N, C-alpha and C positions, 0 to 999 in steps of 0.2 A: 614265946621265941619266934619271931621270921626271918629264915634266913634265904638270900636270894642269891640262888648259882643261875649262870648260864640263860639269863635274860628270866627264868620263872620266879618263882617263889614256894621256896618249899617250908612245909609248917614239920616242926623237928618237936618240940616241944606239945601238948593237947591238953587242955581244958579238963575238967575230971568231967567222964564221959555223963549226959543223959540219961533219963530211965526211961526211955521213949527212944521205939528204934519205928523203923519206915514201916507201916503194912501193904506186902505185897499180895494183891488179892488172887486169889485160885482160881484155876483156868479152865477155863470152860472148853465143852468138845469140840467147839467151830473154833476157840485161843488153838487149841492142840493138834487140829487139820489146818489151819495157817500154820503152826511152826512146820512141822510133818513137810507139809508142801515144799518147804525150801528144801528138802534132800531130793526130790524128781519131781524137780518145774519142769520139765517138759524142753521143746522146742524155743527159742525163741518168737514171736509173731510181727514185730515189729522190725526188718532190718534195714542199711542200705537202700534195700529194693523200692519200699515201703518208702521211705524218704524223701528216696526222687520222681519218687507218683507223687505223692504230696505235696511238694516244691514247684510240682509241671501244673498244678491242677491253681495254682495260685494267679491271678487273673492279671494284678498288678507287676507281677517281675519282681517285685522288690528286694532287695536286698533284709537281709535281716542282720542284727545286734545279740549277739550271748555273751554272758559271762558265766565261769567256770573257776570255782573254788575250790583247791587244791586240785587243781587239772592238769600239775608238773611229773605223777605216776597212777599209778594205781587204775583204778576204775573211770577216773576224769581223765586221764591222758589217752587212754582206751576206746572212749566214747571221744573225742578232738577226731582221734585217726577215723574213724566213723562218717563222721560227718563230713572232715573236707574230702574223703573218700568219693564220699555222695555229690558233693560239690563245692562248688567255689564263693558262694550266694549268701555265703555267713561268717560275718567278719566274730570271731569269736577274742575275748579277751579270758588270760589266766591269771585272777587273782590268786597270788602263793604267797610264803615265804621267801623262799629261797632260789636268791633270782640264777646264781650259777646254773643250777637244778634244772630250772626250765627253762632256760633261753638254750641249751643243749634241747631237751625234749625239744623242740618245736623250731630248732632251727631251720628244719626243711619245708615248713610251713608258712608259710606267706601270709596265709589270710589271718591266721591266729599270732597273738601279740599280749604282752609279762604287764601286768600291775604290782608292784609287791604290796601285799598287805601279811601281817604275823595276825590273826584272829587270838593268838594268848597275852596279845597287848592290841587293846583297843583305842588306844592314839595311832596305830597308825591309818585306821580304818575310812577317818573325815580325810587326811591325802591321799589314802589310793581312790574314793572317787572323785576326788577332785580333779587328777590325773588322767580317770576314763574319760572325766567330760569334758577335757581339752581337747579328747580326739573323736566323743560320738554323743548324735544331740538326741540319741534313741537308744530305746533297750528292752527288743522283743524278750528273749529269754534267760530268767539266771537261777543257777542250780547250787542250791545251797551243798555246795561236795565235799569241803571238807573239813575234816573233823578227826579225832583223836580218841585212840580205846585204848584203855586197861594201860597206861603207862604207870609207875612208884605210886601206890598210895602216897596222903600228904603233900603233889603235887597239884602248883595252885600258876594260877595268870599274875601279868602284871600287877594286875587289879586287884588282888589276891581273891579271886572267884577257883572256886575247884576245878579243878581243869578239862577235865568234860563238859560241866556245864558252861564254863567260859567261852570254852572255843567255840562246843557243839551248837549252843544258845544264844548266850550274851551277845558274842564276837557276830557271828550269825543276823543274830534281830536288829543290831544300830548299824552294818549293811545295808540291811536291807530298807531300815527306815532312810537312811540317804538317798537310797534307788527308787523312790516309791513316789518321788513328783517322774520322774524320766519315761518308770512301765508305764505309767497311769496316759501320761502325757500320748505316749508311745501308741496306746489301747484305746487312745480317740481318731485312730487314723487306722489303726489293725488291731481287728478284736482279739485275733489268735495270739495271745502274750501270755506268757505264762511262767511261776514262779514254783518253784521244787524246792522242796525240801529233803536230803537223802536223808531217811530215818533207820530201821534196822525192825527185826523181826525183835529182837533181847526189848524191843518196849514192852512184851508181855511178862517182861518182868519189875517193871519199874514201881515205885511205890503208886500207891493210891490215888487217883487224882495229878498224875505225871511227877509232879513237885511236890521235896518233903518241904514243907511251908514249915516244920518246927526250926525248921535246919538246913537247908536248901545246901548250903558250902559242907555237912557235916563236920563242921566246926567244933562243934560241944555233946557232939552223939559220939557215940562206938564207934570206930570207923565200920561202915558195912563194906562187904565186898565189890572188888574193882566188879565184877558185872551189875551190883543193883547202882553205880554210880555213873557209867556210861547207857545203861536201861533208861535213867531216870531223863538223860540228857536225850536220847530217842523219843520218848515218851514228848517231850516239851515239844520236840520238832515235828508231830504228828497235830501237836496244839497251834503253834503258829501256821500251820497248812492250814489249819480250821478255820481261825480265826483274822487273818486277815485280810478279806473281803469286806468281813464286819468291823471289824477297828483304823479301818481306811478309805472308807466312804461318808459322807454325810447322810446322817440318820441312821447310822451303821448299816445299813446295807440292806435290802429284804422292807425295807419298807413300805414300796409302793414297788406297780411292773413297769417303770420310767431307770428306778434307783438296782432294782436285779437285774437291769440287761445292762447298765451301767455297771454294775458288779462283775460279770460276768467277760465282759473282754479281758480282764488279767481271771485267769484259772492256774488257781492256786493249792498243791494237790503233794503229797508226801509218797515216800516209796519205799522198801527195803530193796536193794538191788538184788538181793539174792546171798548162800554162802561161798563166800570167794576166797579164792588167796590172793594178798592185796598187801602193801604195808604195813596195816593195822594189825597185824598178826605178829606183826616185831614182840610187841611186850611182855608177848602170851611164853607163858615156859615152856620147856621143851616137849614134855607127854601135852601141852595144850598141844601146839603143834601136828604135831603126831598123829594125835589121831583131830584134826581138824583135816587134817589133807586129805584124811580118810571118802570126809563130807563136803568136799567144799571144789570147785567150780574155778576156773581162768575167771581171773580180769574181765576179759575182753567180751565174757557174755553176760556179766555182770554191765556192763554198757549199753547191750540192749536194753537191760530193763528202765535205764534213766531215757536212751532213744523213745524206746515209747509212752515216756510221760511227755516230755519236749514233744514231741510232732504228732502221735498217732491222734485221729480226727475221734476215736472212743474217748480219751481223756476231756469230755468239753466241760465239766462240770467240776467247780471247786469241791473240795473237801473228800478226793477220791485217796483212796490205798491202796499204791501199785505194789506188786507181787513181782516177783520174779520168775520167767525173764519176759515181762508184758504184758502181763493182765492184770483185772485187778480183783483189788482181796478185802478183809476186814480187819481194820483191828479193831482195840479190844474196847468192851462197849463202854468207860467213862471216859472215854474219846469221844464217843459219838456224840452232837450240839444237840441232837431234841435229845436225850437221856437225862432220866429225873434230875438235877439238878448240877448234872453237867456243865453246864455254859456256866449258871457262877465258880463252878471250881477252873475253870477253866481260863474265867477274865479274872480270877485273881494268878491264874499263872503268866497271863502277859501280861499285867499291869507291876509284878513281879520283874520281866524281863527292863519294861519298861523304866522302873523304877533305878535301874542298875545301869543304864545309860544314859541317862540322866542328864551327869555332866558331860556326853561326847556329842549330843546331838550337835 
């Protein structure tokens, strides 16, 4: 039985639990090193000053166009503030659900514009892109920043996907699909285009291969922890970043030198912004928030991670994994394309996402 409330679908009764459960791989020393790094990340390596320097080296001195999903609060809004402080040559479009709160957040930022998008209802994606394309013909950078974390169990999207999977992965997958042509065309005249997926260190707690293939929505499986649900979605974001070039260029990307050169006109990466105090923690318990406050940093610091991923010359190859507050890190080994058998499973994840958005392409 499904119950629809406040534009979401709640599963109020579960079928008999499955006998299997997701396998969470053991963490290596390298994994724990990455996890613990977030506690003592050091100072930002790429700030507004470095951004101004990078933009000053642009011989064409052209204006850039940027999309940030969920840019009306938290890391997204802090990133917008940093960019607009540094330059007026980047037009930013905030794709977000709440019109009123977004307009309040950007009311004093004339180079920032609002486009309505609700990733929990992917029927809103195509109209959002259509609206954007009435205003712009190019796209230099998109940051898939919007997401949800740890809502009540049984929380589903309008299309009946588990909420983390639906919002953090399927919605962003469809949005990127509809923007692919624009960013690829832009890259032909300006090579340094970027697609950035905001992931999380929690991907280390994801099911093996990222997606729990027997039951991605956990509709027939004993409900896992909220951490497992969130971690699955963040692992998938890394897979999206690793496969985008391969799946969106003729010949699979990398078939020859010419194709590889074409591929890297759009650099696609994932990042963990850091352990931060943001609105995502609103669904945590008071005890979780109490201890979380001891190890988390202000959202403004996490914005430097995104700034680095979006503009730093050090981020020049697709597949990179950026960590706080602006350095290159390493994700879990089963998401490395070159690992034994990894690519086949990663492509399965991509095909699953494609299947979920087929009706809305």
